[in-house]
C-alpha positions as protocol buffer text, in pm:
chain_id: "A"
residue {
  index: 1
  type: MET
  ca { x: 0 y: 0 z: 0 }
}
residue {
  index: 2
  type: GLN
  ca { x: 128 y: 343 z: -97 }
}
residue {
  index: 3
  type: LEU
  ca { x: 135 y: 558 z: 215 }
}
residue {
  index: 4
  type: PRO
  ca { x: 67 y: 933 z: 204 }
}
residue {
  index: 5
  type: PHE
  ca { x: 311 y: 984 z: 491 }
}
residue {
  index: 6
  type: ASN
  ca { x: 687 y: 1017 z: 475 }
}
residue {
  index: 7
  type: PHE
  ca { x: 879 y: 976 z: 799 }
}
residue {
  index: 8
  type: LYS
  ca { x: 1213 y: 894 z: 641 }
}
residue {
  index: 9
  type: ASP
  ca { x: 1494 y: 898 z: 899 }
}
residue {
  index: 10
  type: LYS
  ca { x: 1262 y: 1021 z: 1177 }
}
residue {
  index: 11
  type: GLN
  ca { x: 1334 y: 878 z: 1520 }
}
residue {
  index: 12
  type: VAL
  ca { x: 1010 y: 735 z: 1662 }
}
residue {
  index: 13
  type: TRP
  ca { x: 934 y: 569 z: 1993 }
}
residue {
  index: 14
  type: VAL
  ca { x: 616 y: 368 z: 2046 }
}
residue {
  index: 15
  type: THR
  ca { x: 516 y: 218 z: 2381 }
}
residue {
  index: 16
  type: GLY
  ca { x: 279 y: -77 z: 2389 }
}
residue {
  index: 17
  type: ALA
  ca { x: 427 y: -196 z: 2058 }
}
residue {
  index: 18
  type: GLY
  ca { x: 396 y: -565 z: 2136 }
}
residue {
  index: 19
  type: ARG
  ca { x: 44 y: -599 z: 1999 }
}
residue {
  index: 20
  type: GLY
  ca { x: -277 y: -423 z: 1900 }
}
residue {
  index: 21
  type: ILE
  ca { x: -279 y: -53 z: 1818 }
}
residue {
  index: 22
  type: GLY
  ca { x: 78 y: 1 z: 1939 }
}
residue {
  index: 23
  type: TYR
  ca { x: 212 y: -277 z: 1718 }
}
residue {
  index: 24
  type: GLN
  ca { x: 23 y: -152 z: 1414 }
}
residue {
  index: 25
  type: THR
  ca { x: 142 y: 203 z: 1478 }
}
residue {
  index: 26
  type: ALA
  ca { x: 507 y: 96 z: 1507 }
}
residue {
  index: 27
  type: CYS
  ca { x: 477 y: -102 z: 1184 }
}
residue {
  index: 28
  type: LEU
  ca { x: 317 y: 191 z: 1000 }
}
residue {
  index: 29
  type: PHE
  ca { x: 589 y: 437 z: 1097 }
}
residue {
  index: 30
  type: SER
  ca { x: 854 y: 185 z: 1003 }
}
residue {
  index: 31
  type: GLN
  ca { x: 688 y: 130 z: 665 }
}
residue {
  index: 32
  type: ALA
  ca { x: 688 y: 507 z: 615 }
}
residue {
  index: 33
  type: GLY
  ca { x: 1066 y: 522 z: 657 }
}
residue {
  index: 34
  type: ALA
  ca { x: 1110 y: 596 z: 1028 }
}
residue {
  index: 35
  type: ASN
  ca { x: 1362 y: 443 z: 1263 }
}
residue {
  index: 36
  type: VAL
  ca { x: 1127 y: 296 z: 1522 }
}
residue {
  index: 37
  type: ILE
  ca { x: 1191 y: 164 z: 1870 }
}
residue {
  index: 38
  type: GLY
  ca { x: 897 y: -29 z: 2013 }
}
residue {
  index: 39
  type: PHE
  ca { x: 868 y: -77 z: 2389 }
}
residue {
  index: 40
  type: ASP
  ca { x: 663 y: -343 z: 2566 }
}
residue {
  index: 41
  type: ILE
  ca { x: 685 y: -607 z: 2837 }
}
residue {
  index: 42
  type: ALA
  ca { x: 651 y: -883 z: 2572 }
}
residue {
  index: 43
  type: PHE
  ca { x: 638 y: -927 z: 2196 }
}
residue {
  index: 44
  type: THR
  ca { x: 427 y: -1202 z: 2042 }
}
residue {
  index: 45
  type: LYS
  ca { x: 600 y: -1186 z: 1703 }
}
residue {
  index: 46
  type: THR
  ca { x: 964 y: -1282 z: 1651 }
}
residue {
  index: 47
  type: ARG
  ca { x: 1022 y: -1093 z: 1326 }
}
residue {
  index: 48
  type: LEU
  ca { x: 949 y: -724 z: 1356 }
}
residue {
  index: 49
  type: PRO
  ca { x: 1007 y: -429 z: 1119 }
}
residue {
  index: 50
  type: PHE
  ca { x: 1125 y: -216 z: 1411 }
}
residue {
  index: 51
  type: THR
  ca { x: 1370 y: -237 z: 1699 }
}
residue {
  index: 52
  type: ARG
  ca { x: 1212 y: -389 z: 2005 }
}
residue {
  index: 53
  type: CYS
  ca { x: 1294 y: -310 z: 2364 }
}
residue {
  index: 54
  type: LEU
  ca { x: 1160 y: -508 z: 2658 }
}
residue {
  index: 55
  type: LEU
  ca { x: 1046 y: -255 z: 2916 }
}
residue {
  index: 56
  type: ASP
  ca { x: 794 y: -244 z: 3198 }
}
residue {
  index: 57
  type: ILE
  ca { x: 649 y: 102 z: 3142 }
}
residue {
  index: 58
  type: SER
  ca { x: 519 y: 112 z: 3500 }
}
residue {
  index: 59
  type: ASP
  ca { x: 875 y: 89 z: 3640 }
}
residue {
  index: 60
  type: HIS
  ca { x: 976 y: 455 z: 3673 }
}
residue {
  index: 61
  type: ASP
  ca { x: 1348 y: 399 z: 3721 }
}
residue {
  index: 62
  type: ALA
  ca { x: 1366 y: 146 z: 3437 }
}
residue {
  index: 63
  type: VAL
  ca { x: 1199 y: 393 z: 3201 }
}
residue {
  index: 64
  type: LEU
  ca { x: 1438 y: 674 z: 3295 }
}
residue {
  index: 65
  type: ASN
  ca { x: 1742 y: 451 z: 3253 }
}
residue {
  index: 66
  type: CYS
  ca { x: 1622 y: 312 z: 2920 }
}
residue {
  index: 67
  type: CYS
  ca { x: 1543 y: 655 z: 2777 }
}
residue {
  index: 68
  type: HIS
  ca { x: 1877 y: 793 z: 2892 }
}
residue {
  index: 69
  type: GLU
  ca { x: 2057 y: 506 z: 2723 }
}
residue {
  index: 70
  type: TYR
  ca { x: 1883 y: 555 z: 2388 }
}
residue {
  index: 71
  type: LEU
  ca { x: 1907 y: 934 z: 2391 }
}
residue {
  index: 72
  type: SER
  ca { x: 2279 y: 915 z: 2466 }
}
residue {
  index: 73
  type: LYS
  ca { x: 2316 y: 726 z: 2137 }
}
residue {
  index: 74
  type: GLN
  ca { x: 2071 y: 882 z: 1892 }
}
residue {
  index: 75
  type: LYS
  ca { x: 2074 y: 1246 z: 2016 }
}
residue {
  index: 76
  type: GLN
  ca { x: 1730 y: 1314 z: 1870 }
}
residue {
  index: 77
  type: LEU
  ca { x: 1369 y: 1209 z: 1921 }
}
residue {
  index: 78
  type: ASP
  ca { x: 1114 y: 1326 z: 1664 }
}
residue {
  index: 79
  type: ILE
  ca { x: 796 y: 1143 z: 1764 }
}
residue {
  index: 80
  type: LEU
  ca { x: 679 y: 980 z: 2088 }
}
residue {
  index: 81
  type: ILE
  ca { x: 366 y: 764 z: 2092 }
}
residue {
  index: 82
  type: ASN
  ca { x: 228 y: 677 z: 2436 }
}
residue {
  index: 83
  type: GLY
  ca { x: 45 y: 359 z: 2343 }
}
residue {
  index: 84
  type: ALA
  ca { x: 97 y: 129 z: 2640 }
}
residue {
  index: 85
  type: GLY
  ca { x: -220 y: 51 z: 2830 }
}
residue {
  index: 86
  type: ILE
  ca { x: -411 y: -214 z: 3022 }
}
residue {
  index: 87
  type: LEU
  ca { x: -784 y: -261 z: 3071 }
}
residue {
  index: 88
  type: LYS
  ca { x: -945 y: -346 z: 3404 }
}
residue {
  index: 89
  type: ASN
  ca { x: -1318 y: -414 z: 3373 }
}
residue {
  index: 90
  type: GLY
  ca { x: -1564 y: -471 z: 3657 }
}
residue {
  index: 91
  type: LEU
  ca { x: -1759 y: -319 z: 3942 }
}
residue {
  index: 92
  type: THR
  ca { x: -1572 y: -55 z: 4138 }
}
residue {
  index: 93
  type: GLU
  ca { x: -1624 y: -221 z: 4476 }
}
residue {
  index: 94
  type: GLU
  ca { x: -1481 y: -546 z: 4344 }
}
residue {
  index: 95
  type: PHE
  ca { x: -1151 y: -399 z: 4227 }
}
residue {
  index: 96
  type: THR
  ca { x: -852 y: -437 z: 4455 }
}
residue {
  index: 97
  type: TRP
  ca { x: -610 y: -161 z: 4547 }
}
residue {
  index: 98
  type: GLN
  ca { x: -356 y: -347 z: 4335 }
}
residue {
  index: 99
  type: ASP
  ca { x: -592 y: -326 z: 4034 }
}
residue {
  index: 100
  type: TRP
  ca { x: -615 y: 50 z: 4082 }
}
residue {
  index: 101
  type: GLN
  ca { x: -241 y: 96 z: 4121 }
}
residue {
  index: 102
  type: GLN
  ca { x: -158 y: -121 z: 3821 }
}
residue {
  index: 103
  type: CYS
  ca { x: -402 y: 61 z: 3593 }
}
residue {
  index: 104
  type: ILE
  ca { x: -278 y: 402 z: 3702 }
}
residue {
  index: 105
  type: ASN
  ca { x: 90 y: 305 z: 3692 }
}
residue {
  index: 106
  type: VAL
  ca { x: 71 y: 167 z: 3338 }
}
residue {
  index: 107
  type: ASN
  ca { x: -186 y: 393 z: 3172 }
}
residue {
  index: 108
  type: VAL
  ca { x: -68 y: 728 z: 3305 }
}
residue {
  index: 109
  type: GLY
  ca { x: 240 y: 658 z: 3517 }
}
residue {
  index: 110
  type: GLY
  ca { x: 429 y: 523 z: 3218 }
}
residue {
  index: 111
  type: ALA
  ca { x: 356 y: 838 z: 3019 }
}
residue {
  index: 112
  type: PHE
  ca { x: 467 y: 1057 z: 3310 }
}
residue {
  index: 113
  type: SER
  ca { x: 798 y: 869 z: 3332 }
}
residue {
  index: 114
  type: LEU
  ca { x: 855 y: 913 z: 2961 }
}
residue {
  index: 115
  type: PHE
  ca { x: 767 y: 1281 z: 2976 }
}
residue {
  index: 116
  type: LYS
  ca { x: 1012 y: 1332 z: 3260 }
}
residue {
  index: 117
  type: ALA
  ca { x: 1283 y: 1159 z: 3058 }
}
residue {
  index: 118
  type: VAL
  ca { x: 1229 y: 1318 z: 2717 }
}
residue {
  index: 119
  type: ILE
  ca { x: 1095 y: 1671 z: 2778 }
}
residue {
  index: 120
  type: PRO
  ca { x: 1450 y: 1813 z: 2820 }
}
residue {
  index: 121
  type: GLN
  ca { x: 1540 y: 1656 z: 2484 }
}
residue {
  index: 122
  type: PHE
  ca { x: 1237 y: 1808 z: 2312 }
}
residue {
  index: 123
  type: LYS
  ca { x: 1309 y: 2148 z: 2463 }
}
residue {
  index: 124
  type: GLN
  ca { x: 1672 y: 2135 z: 2356 }
}
residue {
  index: 125
  type: GLN
  ca { x: 1603 y: 2036 z: 1995 }
}
residue {
  index: 126
  type: ARG
  ca { x: 1295 y: 2266 z: 1975 }
}
residue {
  index: 127
  type: HIS
  ca { x: 1079 y: 2037 z: 1767 }
}
residue {
  index: 128
  type: GLY
  ca { x: 887 y: 1714 z: 1806 }
}
residue {
  index: 129
  type: VAL
  ca { x: 550 y: 1544 z: 1827 }
}
residue {
  index: 130
  type: ILE
  ca { x: 387 y: 1359 z: 2115 }
}
residue {
  index: 131
  type: ILE
  ca { x: 68 y: 1157 z: 2073 }
}
residue {
  index: 132
  type: SER
  ca { x: -101 y: 977 z: 2361 }
}
residue {
  index: 133
  type: ILE
  ca { x: -365 y: 708 z: 2319 }
}
residue {
  index: 134
  type: ALA
  ca { x: -651 y: 761 z: 2563 }
}
residue {
  index: 135
  type: SER
  ca { x: -1006 y: 624 z: 2519 }
}
residue {
  index: 136
  type: ASN
  ca { x: -1357 y: 737 z: 2434 }
}
residue {
  index: 137
  type: ALA
  ca { x: -1445 y: 612 z: 2784 }
}
residue {
  index: 138
  type: VAL
  ca { x: -1295 y: 943 z: 2898 }
}
residue {
  index: 139
  type: HIS
  ca { x: -1576 y: 1130 z: 2725 }
}
residue {
  index: 140
  type: VAL
  ca { x: -1884 y: 936 z: 2841 }
}
residue {
  index: 141
  type: ALA
  ca { x: -1934 y: 764 z: 3176 }
}
residue {
  index: 142
  type: ARG
  ca { x: -1970 y: 387 z: 3147 }
}
residue {
  index: 143
  type: ALA
  ca { x: -2051 y: 121 z: 3403 }
}
residue {
  index: 144
  type: GLU
  ca { x: -1774 y: -124 z: 3499 }
}
residue {
  index: 145
  type: MET
  ca { x: -1503 y: 97 z: 3348 }
}
residue {
  index: 146
  type: SER
  ca { x: -1428 y: 320 z: 3646 }
}
residue {
  index: 147
  type: ILE
  ca { x: -1055 y: 273 z: 3703 }
}
residue {
  index: 148
  type: TYR
  ca { x: -974 y: 233 z: 3333 }
}
residue {
  index: 149
  type: ALA
  ca { x: -1160 y: 553 z: 3246 }
}
residue {
  index: 150
  type: ALA
  ca { x: -1004 y: 735 z: 3541 }
}
residue {
  index: 151
  type: SER
  ca { x: -652 y: 638 z: 3433 }
}
residue {
  index: 152
  type: LYS
  ca { x: -715 y: 740 z: 3073 }
}
residue {
  index: 153
  type: ALA
  ca { x: -871 y: 1069 z: 3185 }
}
residue {
  index: 154
  type: ALA
  ca { x: -556 y: 1135 z: 3387 }
}
residue {
  index: 155
  type: LEU
  ca { x: -346 y: 1056 z: 3080 }
}
residue {
  index: 156
  type: ARG
  ca { x: -553 y: 1298 z: 2875 }
}
residue {
  index: 157
  type: SER
  ca { x: -516 y: 1578 z: 3127 }
}
residue {
  index: 158
  type: LEU
  ca { x: -144 y: 1514 z: 3173 }
}
residue {
  index: 159
  type: SER
  ca { x: -86 y: 1516 z: 2798 }
}
residue {
  index: 160
  type: LEU
  ca { x: -271 y: 1845 z: 2749 }
}
residue {
  index: 161
  type: SER
  ca { x: -73 y: 2012 z: 3027 }
}
residue {
  index: 162
  type: VAL
  ca { x: 254 y: 1886 z: 2882 }
}
residue {
  index: 163
  type: GLY
  ca { x: 144 y: 2008 z: 2541 }
}
residue {
  index: 164
  type: LEU
  ca { x: 84 y: 2355 z: 2678 }
}
residue {
  index: 165
  type: GLU
  ca { x: 427 y: 2360 z: 2841 }
}
residue {
  index: 166
  type: LEU
  ca { x: 596 y: 2250 z: 2519 }
}
residue {
  index: 167
  type: ALA
  ca { x: 407 y: 2464 z: 2268 }
}
residue {
  index: 168
  type: ALA
  ca { x: 663 y: 2744 z: 2294 }
}
residue {
  index: 169
  type: PHE
  ca { x: 932 y: 2492 z: 2195 }
}
residue {
  index: 170
  type: ASN
  ca { x: 754 y: 2395 z: 1870 }
}
residue {
  index: 171
  type: VAL
  ca { x: 650 y: 2057 z: 2010 }
}
residue {
  index: 172
  type: ARG
  ca { x: 296 y: 1945 z: 1927 }
}
residue {
  index: 173
  type: CYS
  ca { x: 104 y: 1723 z: 2170 }
}
residue {
  index: 174
  type: ASN
  ca { x: -223 y: 1556 z: 2075 }
}
residue {
  index: 175
  type: ILE
  ca { x: -443 y: 1269 z: 2189 }
}
residue {
  index: 176
  type: VAL
  ca { x: -640 y: 1002 z: 2009 }
}
residue {
  index: 177
  type: SER
  ca { x: -928 y: 840 z: 2193 }
}
residue {
  index: 178
  type: PRO
  ca { x: -1031 y: 511 z: 2032 }
}
residue {
  index: 179
  type: GLY
  ca { x: -1360 y: 337 z: 2096 }
}
residue {
  index: 180
  type: SER
  ca { x: -1415 y: -37 z: 2063 }
}
residue {
  index: 181
  type: THR
  ca { x: -1128 y: -165 z: 1847 }
}
residue {
  index: 182
  type: ASP
  ca { x: -1081 y: -520 z: 1723 }
}
residue {
  index: 183
  type: THR
  ca { x: -779 y: -611 z: 1937 }
}
residue {
  index: 184
  type: GLN
  ca { x: -689 y: -876 z: 2191 }
}
residue {
  index: 185
  type: MET
  ca { x: -773 y: -629 z: 2470 }
}
residue {
  index: 186
  type: LEU
  ca { x: -1133 y: -610 z: 2350 }
}
residue {
  index: 187
  type: HIS
  ca { x: -1154 y: -983 z: 2290 }
}
residue {
  index: 188
  type: HIS
  ca { x: -1079 y: -1043 z: 2658 }
}
residue {
  index: 189
  type: LEU
  ca { x: -1413 y: -880 z: 2740 }
}
residue {
  index: 190
  type: TRP
  ca { x: -1610 y: -1121 z: 2523 }
}
residue {
  index: 191
  type: GLN
  ca { x: -1745 y: -1439 z: 2678 }
}
residue {
  index: 192
  type: HIS
  ca { x: -1999 y: -1547 z: 2415 }
}
residue {
  index: 193
  type: PRO
  ca { x: -1998 y: -1564 z: 2032 }
}
residue {
  index: 194
  type: GLU
  ca { x: -2262 y: -1293 z: 2009 }
}
residue {
  index: 195
  type: ASP
  ca { x: -2064 y: -1044 z: 2220 }
}
residue {
  index: 196
  type: LYS
  ca { x: -1895 y: -887 z: 1918 }
}
residue {
  index: 197
  type: GLN
  ca { x: -2230 y: -791 z: 1766 }
}
residue {
  index: 198
  type: ARG
  ca { x: -2360 y: -677 z: 2105 }
}
residue {
  index: 199
  type: THR
  ca { x: -2061 y: -445 z: 2131 }
}
residue {
  index: 200
  type: ILE
  ca { x: -2159 y: -292 z: 1796 }
}
residue {
  index: 201
  type: ASP
  ca { x: -2530 y: -275 z: 1881 }
}
residue {
  index: 202
  type: GLY
  ca { x: -2475 y: -134 z: 2230 }
}
residue {
  index: 203
  type: LEU
  ca { x: -2490 y: -258 z: 2588 }
}
residue {
  index: 204
  type: PRO
  ca { x: -2778 y: -78 z: 2763 }
}
residue {
  index: 205
  type: GLU
  ca { x: -2705 y: -247 z: 3095 }
}
residue {
  index: 206
  type: LYS
  ca { x: -2362 y: -84 z: 3091 }
}
residue {
  index: 207
  type: PHE
  ca { x: -2487 y: 247 z: 2948 }
}
residue {
  index: 208
  type: LYS
  ca { x: -2280 y: 186 z: 2636 }
}
residue {
  index: 209
  type: LEU
  ca { x: -2429 y: 322 z: 2316 }
}
residue {
  index: 210
  type: GLY
  ca { x: -2399 y: 131 z: 1992 }
}
residue {
  index: 211
  type: ILE
  ca { x: -2167 y: 227 z: 1707 }
}
residue {
  index: 212
  type: PRO
  ca { x: -2350 y: 427 z: 1438 }
}
residue {
  index: 213
  type: LEU
  ca { x: -2108 y: 309 z: 1167 }
}
residue {
  index: 214
  type: GLN
  ca { x: -2212 y: -48 z: 1259 }
}
residue {
  index: 215
  type: LYS
  ca { x: -1860 y: -185 z: 1281 }
}
residue {
  index: 216
  type: LEU
  ca { x: -1566 y: -208 z: 1514 }
}
residue {
  index: 217
  type: ALA
  ca { x: -1255 y: -6 z: 1450 }
}
residue {
  index: 218
  type: VAL
  ca { x: -946 y: -196 z: 1343 }
}
residue {
  index: 219
  type: PRO
  ca { x: -596 y: -100 z: 1462 }
}
residue {
  index: 220
  type: GLU
  ca { x: -521 y: 59 z: 1124 }
}
residue {
  index: 221
  type: ASP
  ca { x: -804 y: 310 z: 1177 }
}
residue {
  index: 222
  type: ILE
  ca { x: -622 y: 438 z: 1483 }
}
residue {
  index: 223
  type: SER
  ca { x: -266 y: 416 z: 1351 }
}
residue {
  index: 224
  type: HIS
  ca { x: -355 y: 615 z: 1038 }
}
residue {
  index: 225
  type: ALA
  ca { x: -494 y: 896 z: 1253 }
}
residue {
  index: 226
  type: ILE
  ca { x: -180 y: 889 z: 1466 }
}
residue {
  index: 227
  type: ALA
  ca { x: 40 y: 909 z: 1157 }
}
residue {
  index: 228
  type: PHE
  ca { x: -160 y: 1207 z: 1030 }
}
residue {
  index: 229
  type: LEU
  ca { x: -123 y: 1391 z: 1360 }
}
residue {
  index: 230
  type: ALA
  ca { x: 250 y: 1319 z: 1358 }
}
residue {
  index: 231
  type: SER
  ca { x: 294 y: 1439 z: 1001 }
}
residue {
  index: 232
  type: ASP
  ca { x: 352 y: 1781 z: 851 }
}
residue {
  index: 233
  type: TYR
  ca { x: -12 y: 1774 z: 733 }
}
residue {
  index: 234
  type: ALA
  ca { x: -105 y: 1844 z: 1097 }
}
residue {
  index: 235
  type: GLY
  ca { x: 161 y: 2108 z: 1149 }
}
residue {
  index: 236
  type: HIS
  ca { x: -78 y: 2353 z: 1320 }
}
residue {
  index: 237
  type: ILE
  ca { x: -270 y: 2099 z: 1528 }
}
residue {
  index: 238
  type: THR
  ca { x: -188 y: 2070 z: 1896 }
}
residue {
  index: 239
  type: LEU
  ca { x: -373 y: 2020 z: 2227 }
}
residue {
  index: 240
  type: GLN
  ca { x: -649 y: 1825 z: 2051 }
}
residue {
  index: 241
  type: ASP
  ca { x: -825 y: 1501 z: 2142 }
}
residue {
  index: 242
  type: ILE
  ca { x: -946 y: 1311 z: 1835 }
}
residue {
  index: 243
  type: VAL
  ca { x: -1218 y: 1057 z: 1919 }
}
residue {
  index: 244
  type: ILE
  ca { x: -1216 y: 758 z: 1683 }
}
residue {
  index: 245
  type: ASP
  ca { x: -1518 y: 544 z: 1772 }
}
residue {
  index: 246
  type: GLY
  ca { x: -1751 y: 530 z: 1473 }
}
residue {
  index: 247
  type: GLY
  ca { x: -1976 y: 787 z: 1637 }
}
residue {
  index: 248
  type: ALA
  ca { x: -2036 y: 587 z: 1955 }
}
residue {
  index: 249
  type: THR
  ca { x: -2003 y: 885 z: 2188 }
}
residue {
  index: 250
  type: LEU
  ca { x: -2216 y: 1105 z: 1959 }
}
residue {
  index: 251
  type: GLY
  ca { x: -1953 y: 1377 z: 1950 }
}
residue {
  index: 252
  type: SER
  ca { x: -1932 y: 1415 z: 2329 }
}
């Protein structure tokens, strides 16, 4: 496929690159000519079109050390994609404190650690792009999604604040908020063969609206939007949150 994006020789980091949206995003940037480093705690594929780095994004010191090591070698970072995330689903009173801490530490703590490590680099070079992957659950309350939505809302707020701090340094920071996307994370929520169609039609008992486009997103839908936001086509776009959910949140 001929891509409209050219990231030749750009240095790109993608967290959560082991599978799903993060993997697809890392592959897309690599296909578009970028030098990509993908970070994750595990990689399911052995042959990858990008450099992989095993990293627990929730380990603050490990993130700082890893970033310092790479930046000492490459001296430049053009694009950072905060894609690492985990989903905890259930009733609030049934979650453990460990569930809460894990969701927060991965979904927003990992991004904070990366920001702390790379913001001086972005300020020094006076250019760059940061894109964080949140969720449409941030925009509409949903039953049994409390700690996941809270962690993604924190990521959204953190990313916007960082974007404001970096705007004067010609660094653009944006957010994409996917809805139901056909990935392993979503599959873990399904217990019956009809659950895929129910996700599309809506789950009234969970106050989840259906998807007006009548289909799930696929990882490419999200990665293409990320690539656009990272490209020169979006050169005057910053501090925005692009919801990609087939209309499920009705523009909220």
